[in-house]
C-alpha positions in Angstrom: 87.2 51.3 -93.5 87.1 50.1 -97.1 89.9 50.2 -99.7 89.3 50.4 -103.5 92.1 49.9 -105.9 91.9 51.5 -109.3 93.8 50.5 -112.5 93.3 53.7 -114.4 94.9 56.8 -112.7 94.4 60.2 -114.3 96.1 62.9 -112.3 98.6 62.5 -109.5 98.0 63.7 -106.0 97.0 62.8 -102.5 94.0 64.3 -100.7 91.5 63.6 -97.9 88.1 65.1 -97.3 84.3 64.7 -97.5 82.8 63.3 -100.7 80.2 65.2 -102.7 78.3 62.8 -104.9 76.7 64.4 -107.9 73.1 63.5 -108.6 71.4 64.1 -111.9 67.8 64.7 -113.1 66.4 61.9 -115.2 67.2 62.8 -118.8 66.2 59.5 -120.4 63.8 59.8 -123.4 60.3 58.5 -123.7 60.3 55.8 -126.4 56.8 56.3 -127.6 56.1 57.2 -131.2 54.2 60.3 -132.4 51.3 60.6 -134.9 51.9 62.4 -138.2 49.8 65.3 -136.9 52.3 66.0 -134.1 55.4 66.0 -136.2 55.7 69.8 -136.8 55.0 70.5 -133.2 57.9 68.3 -132.2 60.1 70.0 -134.7 59.2 73.4 -133.3 59.8 72.1 -129.7 63.3 71.0 -130.7 64.0 74.2 -132.5 62.9 76.1 -129.4 65.3 74.0 -127.3 68.1 75.0 -129.7 67.4 78.7 -129.3 67.2 78.4 -125.5 70.5 76.5 -125.4 72.1 79.0 -127.8 71.1 81.9 -125.5 72.6 80.3 -122.5 75.8 79.3 -124.3 76.3 82.7 -125.9 76.5 84.2 -122.4 78.7 81.4 -121.0 81.1 81.6 -124.0 82.1 85.1 -123.0 84.0 83.7 -120.0 85.0 80.2 -121.1 86.1 78.9 -124.5 84.5 75.5 -123.8 81.1 77.0 -124.2 82.1 78.6 -127.5 82.8 75.2 -128.9 79.5 73.9 -127.5 77.7 76.9 -129.1 79.1 75.8 -132.5 77.9 72.2 -131.8 74.4 73.2 -130.9 74.1 75.0 -134.3 75.8 72.2 -136.2 73.6 71.3 -139.3 74.6 67.7 -139.1 73.2 67.3 -135.5 70.1 69.3 -136.5 69.4 67.3 -139.6 69.9 64.0 -137.8 67.3 64.9 -135.2 64.8 66.4 -137.6 65.1 63.4 -139.9 64.2 61.0 -137.0 61.2 63.2 -136.0 59.8 63.6 -139.5 60.7 60.2 -141.1 60.7 57.9 -138.2 58.0 59.6 -136.1 60.1 59.8 -133.0 59.5 62.4 -130.3 62.1 65.2 -130.0 63.7 63.7 -126.9 64.1 60.2 -128.4 65.3 61.7 -131.7 67.9 63.8 -129.9 69.0 60.9 -127.7 69.6 58.5 -130.6 71.3 61.1 -132.8 73.7 62.2 -130.0 74.4 58.5 -129.1 75.2 57.8 -132.8 77.8 60.6 -133.0 79.3 59.8 -129.6 79.6 56.1 -130.7 81.7 57.2 -133.7 84.2 58.8 -131.3 83.9 55.9 -128.8 84.8 53.4 -131.5 88.1 55.0 -132.3 91.5 53.4 -131.5 93.1 56.6 -130.2 91.9 57.2 -126.6 92.3 61.0 -127.0 89.9 60.8 -129.9 87.5 58.6 -128.1 87.0 61.1 -125.3 86.1 63.9 -127.7 82.6 62.4 -127.7 82.2 64.0 -124.3 81.5 67.4 -125.9 78.7 65.9 -128.0 77.1 64.2 -125.0 77.4 67.5 -123.1 75.5 69.4 -125.7 72.9 66.7 -125.9 72.4 66.9 -122.2 71.9 70.6 -122.4 69.3 70.3 -125.2 67.6 67.5 -123.3 67.2 69.7 -120.2 65.6 72.3 -122.4 63.2 69.8 -123.9 62.2 68.4 -120.5 62.1 71.8 -118.8 64.5 70.8 -116.0 67.7 72.3 -114.6 70.9 70.4 -113.9 72.8 72.6 -111.5 74.1 70.0 -108.9 77.6 71.3 -109.2 76.5 74.9 -108.5 75.6 73.8 -104.9 79.1 73.1 -103.6 79.9 75.5 -100.7 82.6 73.6 -98.8 85.8 71.7 -99.5 84.9 68.4 -101.1 86.1 65.6 -103.3 83.6 65.4 -106.2 82.3 61.9 -107.0 80.2 61.5 -110.2 79.2 59.1 -112.9 81.1 61.3 -115.3 81.8 65.1 -115.6 81.3 67.0 -118.8 83.1 70.2 -119.8 80.2 72.4 -118.8 80.1 70.8 -115.4 83.7 71.6 -114.6 83.3 75.1 -116.0 80.5 76.1 -113.7 81.7 74.6 -110.4 83.5 76.7 -107.8 87.0 75.1 -108.0 88.0 76.8 -104.8 86.0 74.2 -103.0 87.1 71.2 -105.1 90.0 69.1 -103.8 89.8 66.3 -106.3 87.7 64.2 -108.6 86.5 60.6 -108.9 84.4 59.4 -111.8 82.8 56.1 -112.5 83.3 56.6 -116.3 85.8 58.3 -118.5 89.4 57.8 -119.4 92.8 59.5 -118.8 92.3 61.8 -121.8 88.7 62.9 -120.8 88.0 66.5 -120.1 88.0 66.1 -116.4 91.4 64.3 -116.5 93.0 67.0 -118.6 91.5 69.7 -116.4 92.6 68.0 -113.2 96.2 67.7 -114.5 96.2 71.4 -115.5 94.9 72.5 -112.1 97.2 70.1 -110.2 94.2 68.4 -108.6 94.2 64.6 -108.0 91.7 62.6 -110.1 90.7 59.0 -110.6 88.6 58.0 -113.6 86.8 54.8 -114.7 86.3 53.7 -111.1 83.7 51.0 -111.6 81.0 50.9 -108.9 82.2 53.9 -107.0 78.7 55.4 -106.8 77.6 52.2 -104.9 80.4 52.6 -102.4 80.4 56.3 -101.6 77.7 58.7 -100.4 77.7 62.5 -99.9 79.4 63.3 -96.6 81.5 60.1 -96.4 85.1 60.9 -95.5 87.5 59.5 -98.0 91.3 59.5 -98.7 92.7 59.0 -102.2 96.1 58.5 -103.6 95.7 59.3 -107.3 99.1 58.2 -108.4 98.8 54.7 -106.8 95.1 54.5 -107.7 93.9 53.9 -104.1 90.6 55.2 -102.5 89.9 54.5 -98.8 86.4 55.1 -97.6 86.0 56.0 -93.9 89.8 55.7 -93.1 90.8 55.0 -89.5 93.1 57.4 -87.5 96.2 55.5 -88.4 95.4 55.8 -92.1 94.6 59.5 -91.8 98.0 60.1 -90.2 99.7 58.1 -93.0 97.9 60.1 -95.7 98.8 63.4 -94.0 102.4 62.5 -94.4 101.8 61.5 -98.0 100.1 64.8 -98.7 103.0 66.8 -97.3 105.4 64.8 -99.3 103.4 65.3 -102.5 103.2 69.1 -101.9 107.0 69.2 -101.5 107.5 67.1 -104.6 105.2 69.5 -106.6 107.3 72.5 -105.5 110.4 70.7 -106.7 108.8 69.8 -110.0 107.7 73.5 -110.5 111.4 74.5 -110.1 112.6 71.7 -112.4 110.1 72.7 -115.1 112.1 76.0 -115.5 115.4 74.1 -116.0 116.8 72.6 -119.3 116.0 69.0 -120.3 119.5 67.9 -119.6 121.1 64.8 -118.1 123.6 64.9 -115.3 126.5 64.5 -117.8 125.2 67.2 -120.2 123.1 65.4 -122.8 120.2 67.7 -123.8 116.9 66.7 -125.5 113.7 68.5 -126.3 110.4 67.9 -124.4 107.4 68.7 -126.6 103.6 68.4 -126.1 100.9 66.5 -128.1 97.8 68.6 -128.8 94.6 68.5 -130.7 93.4 72.1 -130.8 94.3 75.6 -129.7 92.9 75.1 -126.2 95.3 72.2 -125.7 98.2 74.5 -126.7 97.2 77.1 -124.2 97.0 74.5 -121.5 100.5 73.1 -122.5 102.4 76.4 -122.4 102.4 76.7 -118.5 104.3 73.4 -118.4 107.3 75.1 -120.1 107.3 72.8 -123.1 110.0 73.3 -125.7 107.5 73.0 -128.6 104.6 71.1 -130.0 105.6 67.7 -131.3 102.2 66.7 -132.7 99.3 68.9 -133.6 96.4 66.5 -134.6 94.6 68.4 -137.3 91.8 65.8 -137.7 89.7 67.6 -135.1 89.2 70.5 -137.5 87.6 68.0 -139.9 85.8 65.8 -137.4 84.1 68.7 -135.6 82.8 70.1 -138.9 80.0 69.3 -141.3 82.2 70.0 -144.3 85.9 69.8 -145.3 87.3 72.9 -143.5 88.2 75.7 -145.9 91.7 77.1 -146.4 90.7 80.2 -144.5 89.2 78.2 -141.6 92.4 76.1 -141.3 94.7 79.1 -141.8 93.2 80.9 -138.8 93.9 77.9 -136.5 97.4 77.2 -137.7 98.3 80.9 -137.6 97.2 81.2 -134.0 99.1 78.0 -133.1 102.3 79.4 -134.6 101.9 82.8 -132.8 101.2 81.1 -129.4 104.5 79.3 -129.6 106.5 82.5 -130.2 109.1 80.9 -132.5 109.2 77.5 -130.9 108.5 74.5 -133.2 104.9 73.5 -134.0 104.9 70.2 -135.8 101.5 70.0 -137.5 100.4 66.6 -138.8 98.5 66.6 -142.1 95.1 65.0 -142.1 95.2 61.6 -140.5 91.6 60.3 -141.0 90.3 56.9 -141.7 90.9 53.7 -139.8 88.9 54.5 -136.7 88.3 58.2 -137.4 85.3 58.9 -139.6 83.7 62.0 -141.0 79.9 62.5 -141.1 80.2 64.1 -144.5 82.5 61.7 -146.3 81.9 58.1 -147.3 85.0 56.0 -146.7 83.3 52.9 -148.0 83.0 49.5 -146.2 86.4 48.0 -145.3 87.2 44.7 -143.7 90.5 46.0 -142.3 90.2 49.8 -142.0 93.5 50.2 -140.2 95.1 48.6 -143.3 92.9 50.5 -145.7 91.9 53.9 -147.0 93.4 56.3 -144.5 95.8 59.2 -143.7 98.2 60.1 -146.6 96.4 57.6 -148.8 93.2 59.7 -148.7 95.2 62.9 -149.1 97.0 61.7 -152.2 93.7 60.4 -153.6 91.8 63.6 -152.8 94.4 66.1 -153.9 91.9 69.0 -153.6 91.4 68.3 -149.9 95.2 67.9 -149.3 96.2 71.0 -151.2 93.7 73.1 -149.2 95.4 72.0 -146.0 98.9 72.4 -147.4 98.2 76.0 -148.6 96.8 76.9 -145.2 99.9 75.4 -143.5 102.2 77.3 -145.8 100.5 80.6 -145.3 100.5 80.1 -141.5 104.2 79.4 -141.6 104.8 83.1 -142.2 103.8 83.7 -138.6 106.0 81.2 -136.7 108.0 78.0 -136.7 105.6 75.6 -138.3 106.8 72.2 -139.5 104.7 69.9 -141.7 104.5 66.2 -140.9 103.0 63.5 -143.2 101.4 60.4 -141.5 101.4 56.8 -142.6 104.0 57.1 -145.4 105.1 53.6 -146.5 107.0 54.4 -149.7 109.3 56.8 -151.4 106.7 57.3 -154.1 104.2 58.5 -151.6 106.7 60.9 -150.0 107.7 62.2 -153.5 104.1 62.8 -154.5 103.2 64.6 -151.3 106.3 66.9 -151.7 105.3 67.6 -155.3 101.9 68.8 -154.3 103.6 70.9 -151.6 105.8 72.5 -154.3 102.7 73.1 -156.4 101.1 74.9 -153.5 104.2 77.0 -153.0 104.1 78.0 -156.7 100.5 79.0 -156.5 101.0 81.1 -153.4 104.0 82.9 -155.0 101.9 83.7 -158.0 99.2 85.1 -155.7 101.7 87.2 -153.8 100.9 85.4 -150.5 103.7 85.1 -147.9 105.0 81.8 -146.5 108.2 80.3 -145.2 110.1 79.2 -148.3 112.3 77.0 -146.2 109.6 75.3 -144.2 110.8 72.0 -142.8 108.9 68.9 -143.8 109.0 65.6 -141.9 107.1 62.3 -141.6 105.8 59.8 -139.2 107.5 56.4 -138.8 104.6 54.1 -137.8 104.9 51.1 -140.1 107.5 48.4 -140.6 107.8 49.5 -144.2 108.9 53.0 -143.2 111.5 51.5 -140.8 112.9 49.3 -143.5 113.2 52.3 -145.9 114.3 54.7 -143.2 117.8 55.2 -144.6 116.3 56.3 -148.0 113.4 58.3 -146.5 115.7 60.2 -144.2 117.5 61.7 -147.2 114.2 63.4 -148.3 112.8 64.8 -145.1 113.9 67.2 -142.4 112.9 65.0 -139.4 111.3 61.8 -138.3 108.6 61.4 -135.6 108.1 57.8 -134.4 104.4 57.0 -133.7 104.8 54.1 -131.3 101.1 53.4 -130.9 100.8 52.3 -134.5 104.3 51.1 -134.9 103.8 48.6 -132.1 100.5 47.5 -133.5 101.8 47.0 -137.0 105.1 45.5 -136.1 103.5 42.9 -133.8 100.3 42.4 -135.9 98.4 43.0 -132.7 95.1 44.9 -132.6 95.4 46.7 -129.3 91.6 47.1 -129.2 91.2 43.3 -129.1 90.9 42.3 -125.4 91.8 38.7 -126.2 95.3 39.6 -127.3 95.7 43.0 -125.5 98.5 41.4 -123.4 100.5 40.9 -126.6 100.6 44.7 -127.3 103.9 45.6 -125.8 106.2 48.4 -126.9 109.0 46.7 -125.0 109.0 43.8 -127.5 112.5 43.4 -128.9 111.1 43.9 -132.5 109.5 47.2 -131.6 112.6 48.5 -129.8 114.9 47.4 -132.7 112.6 49.3 -135.1 112.9 52.4 -132.9 116.7 52.1 -132.8 117.0 51.5 -136.5 114.9 54.6 -137.2 117.0 56.8 -134.9 120.2 55.5 -136.4 119.0 56.1 -139.9 117.8 59.6 -139.1 121.1 60.5 -137.4 123.1 59.1 -140.3 121.3 61.5 -142.6 121.7 64.4 -140.2 118.1 64.8 -139.2 116.3 65.0 -135.9 114.3 62.1 -134.6 111.4 62.5 -132.2 108.7 60.4 -130.8 105.0 61.4 -130.4 103.5 58.0 -129.3 102.5 57.2 -125.7 105.8 55.4 -125.2 107.6 58.8 -125.1 106.3 59.5 -121.6 106.8 56.0 -120.2 109.3 56.4 -117.3 110.5 52.9 -117.8 111.3 53.6 -121.4 113.1 56.9 -120.9 116.6 55.6 -120.4 116.3 53.2 -123.3 115.1 55.9 -125.7 117.7 58.3 -124.3 120.4 55.7 -124.9 119.2 55.0 -128.4 119.7 58.8 -129.1 116.2 60.0 -129.3 116.3 63.8 -129.8 112.8 64.9 -128.9 110.1 63.4 -126.6 106.5 64.6 -127.3 103.8 63.7 -124.8 100.8 65.0 -122.8 101.8 68.4 -121.4 101.0 67.2 -117.9 103.7 64.6 -118.1 106.6 67.0 -119.1 107.7 67.9 -115.6 108.0 64.3 -114.3 109.8 63.3 -117.5 112.2 66.2 -117.1 112.9 65.3 -113.5 113.6 61.7 -114.5 115.9 62.9 -117.3 117.8 65.3 -115.1 118.5 62.6 -112.6 119.8 60.3 -115.4 123.2 59.8 -116.8 123.5 59.6 -120.6 126.5 57.3 -120.5 124.7 54.8 -118.3 121.6 55.1 -120.6 123.7 54.2 -123.6 125.1 51.2 -121.8 121.6 50.0 -120.9 120.3 50.7 -124.5 123.1 48.6 -126.0 122.2 45.7 -123.7 118.5 46.0 -124.5 119.2 46.1 -128.3 120.8 42.7 -128.1 117.9 41.0 -126.2 115.7 38.6 -128.1 113.3 37.8 -125.2 110.9 40.3 -123.6 111.7 38.8 -120.2 115.4 39.7 -120.6 114.4 43.3 -121.3 112.2 43.3 -118.3 115.0 41.9 -116.2 117.3 44.7 -117.3 114.7 47.4 -116.5 114.1 45.9 -113.0 117.8 45.9 -112.1 
């Protein structure tokens, strides 16, 4: 019996069964160069691979939206041009040109600070794998051969992998790579299947047919468990199933404390598919719609019509519930293949988010017009990111009013009373919160950046990663000050950073008076259960004590009581 402890859990659950280790064909590229005479033949070979992949994806897209997105990627001119340039200009064979181009795009996503954004590179790698199979004339159908109940163990799992496997036979997932926002993680949470990701060396420890037990919440994998351990895990499985039944019932109830305090539980999303996945969790609304994916997954700034179609669908899906859509938050760690941001020593302190929008008013107005038009179809709210001054907020609202005037003149419908809010994610916005609150309809606290900027800690820097702590007194005081300022002005204050779903933070944030918690949809039921077992009066008492603490250790002590 061997026990493996994992730091990164992905989807809760307890399961036992046989392992099915996914094996892959060799898709590595030959690094030899080609002569000039072979260039056009390689171009033709790559173009034939595209056509073959398109044919497959067109059929698959009829039954699964994932493949519709992949069909668009296969046809993406940016990907095509990148590969062809390497074949023609650098004399690289088609496989090597494809491998290098896909790796380049995937690296752009991987270098991003936002984990959700980093994992979006999985789709690009998935498309690259499909094209590589076509170039090499091989099939990768290992996941189509599952015919009994198993726990799938793999290096990683792409969207197309999980779309073709028979989920009736899958009890859980373990991957050697990936993060908690990877496709397999999201899918596992939506299906209620346990999953552990980023389990280093798991492929060296487990073989197909090995009997394993896993507790995804605790992050434990036991290979070849003894009878005593099997009995222990049987009890755990029964307890987990009972807890899931309770959570399913709780999901239908209001987000209300034992003494009657109600809050809203919203979901963070990045696209329409995320919204569809969030709705079964009985969310009260969408607290953060990241629009940057519309830009990042394109080879041009998306047009007004392209954006309008997405925002309209989002509004209609929510059927009157709030959809808070953040305007373009690009720059920092989020790049566009078709726009030159210029070299910056400190991109997180540089040309990004609202700064780009106010500089490129044509791009900003295109988005604002699309948002306004979509507001005629549901409860859309507009949210500006990275505001640090009243001047910025005033200018953004002036451009919004200009767009309203244009749409009126064109006879196009929109919600005249659309609510506009802003992110609180810098110390500057906290200091000015009292004044800013008088000019907006709501605040949303982005704790990821607020923590980073308040503490001057780059959370991507491993040497100081232990200093990144949202329970730091300065961060908590900034959160409280923001909530107090918002309430003094009569506006709602929400939170869309990861801190909103931290169970240890819930009572503090509740006691501070946070009105809306926005998080991954899969976390909503657990947070609601914790909330409904809480007492608002006690949370206020705890929050008051926390607000007076000057040491992190004192806050930790209060939380541990």
